[in-house]
C-alpha positions as CSV (number, residue, x, y, z in Angstrom):
1,M,-4.5,-55.7,-4.7
2,M,-3.9,-53.7,-1.4
3,A,-0.6,-52.7,-2.8
4,Y,-2.3,-50.5,-5.3
5,F,-4.6,-49.5,-2.7
6,W,-1.6,-48.0,-0.6
7,W,0.2,-46.7,-4.2
8,G,-3.1,-44.8,-5.0
9,L,-3.4,-43.4,-1.0
10,A,0.1,-42.4,-0.8
11,T,-0.2,-40.6,-4.6
12,F,-3.4,-38.9,-3.6
13,V,-1.5,-37.5,-0.1
14,V,1.4,-36.4,-1.8
15,A,-0.6,-34.7,-4.3
16,A,-3.1,-32.7,-1.9
17,L,0.2,-31.6,-0.3
18,I,1.4,-30.3,-3.5
19,L,-1.7,-28.5,-4.0
20,L,-2.1,-27.6,-0.6
21,V,1.7,-25.9,-0.8
22,A,0.6,-24.2,-3.7
23,Y,-2.4,-22.7,-2.3
24,A,-0.8,-21.3,0.5
25,T,1.7,-19.8,-2.0
26,K,-0.4,-17.8,-3.9
27,A,-2.4,-16.5,-0.7
28,G,0.7,-15.5,0.9
29,R,1.6,-13.7,-2.5
30,N,-2.1,-12.1,-2.9
31,A,-1.7,-11.1,0.9
32,Q,2.0,-9.5,0.3
33,A,0.4,-7.7,-2.9
34,V,-2.5,-6.0,-0.6
35,N,0.0,-5.1,2.0
36,Q,2.1,-3.3,-0.5
37,S,-0.7,-1.4,-2.3
38,A,-1.6,-0.4,0.9
39,Q,1.9,1.1,2.0
40,N,1.4,2.9,-1.8
41,T,-1.8,4.3,-1.3
42,A,-0.5,5.9,2.3
43,Q,2.9,7.4,0.7
44,A,0.7,9.0,-2.5
45,K,-2.2,10.5,0.3
46,V,1.3,12.0,2.5
47,L,2.8,13.2,-0.7
48,T,-0.2,14.6,-2.2
49,T,-1.4,16.7,1.0
50,T,2.3,17.6,1.2
51,T,2.5,19.0,-2.7
52,A,-1.2,21.0,-1.5
53,A,0.3,22.6,1.5
54,M,3.2,23.6,-0.8
55,A,1.4,25.1,-3.1
56,Q,-1.3,26.4,-1.1
57,A,1.4,28.1,0.9
58,Q,2.7,29.6,-2.4
59,A,-0.2,30.7,-4.2
60,T,-1.5,32.7,-0.6
61,G,1.9,33.4,0.3
62,P,3.2,37.1,0.4
63,Q,4.9,38.6,-2.6
64,N,6.9,41.7,-1.0
65,T,7.8,43.2,2.0
66,A,4.0,45.4,1.6
67,Q,2.1,42.1,1.6
68,L,3.9,40.4,4.2
69,L,3.3,43.6,6.3
70,S,-0.9,43.8,5.9
71,R,-1.0,40.2,6.4
72,L,0.6,40.5,9.7
73,D,-1.3,43.7,10.8
74,A,-4.9,41.8,9.7
75,K,-3.4,38.9,11.7
76,D,-4.0,36.7,8.8
77,A,-0.7,35.1,9.1
């Protein structure tokens, strides 16, 4: 009868360890996904800022020499 107890206990311990490893693996994957998402968000913000600055520079940039000189004279450059 004692052998059944020890086999049952060993089976329970092995099952608990397998579940613990599976849980830790899932938690690690979730953490990695969160970190990757944060990096992607930061890269998207940088790209958006750069693109917006380029569009603003193109929209407000001088079209010809006369417009450049008028902006420089107005100290708006």
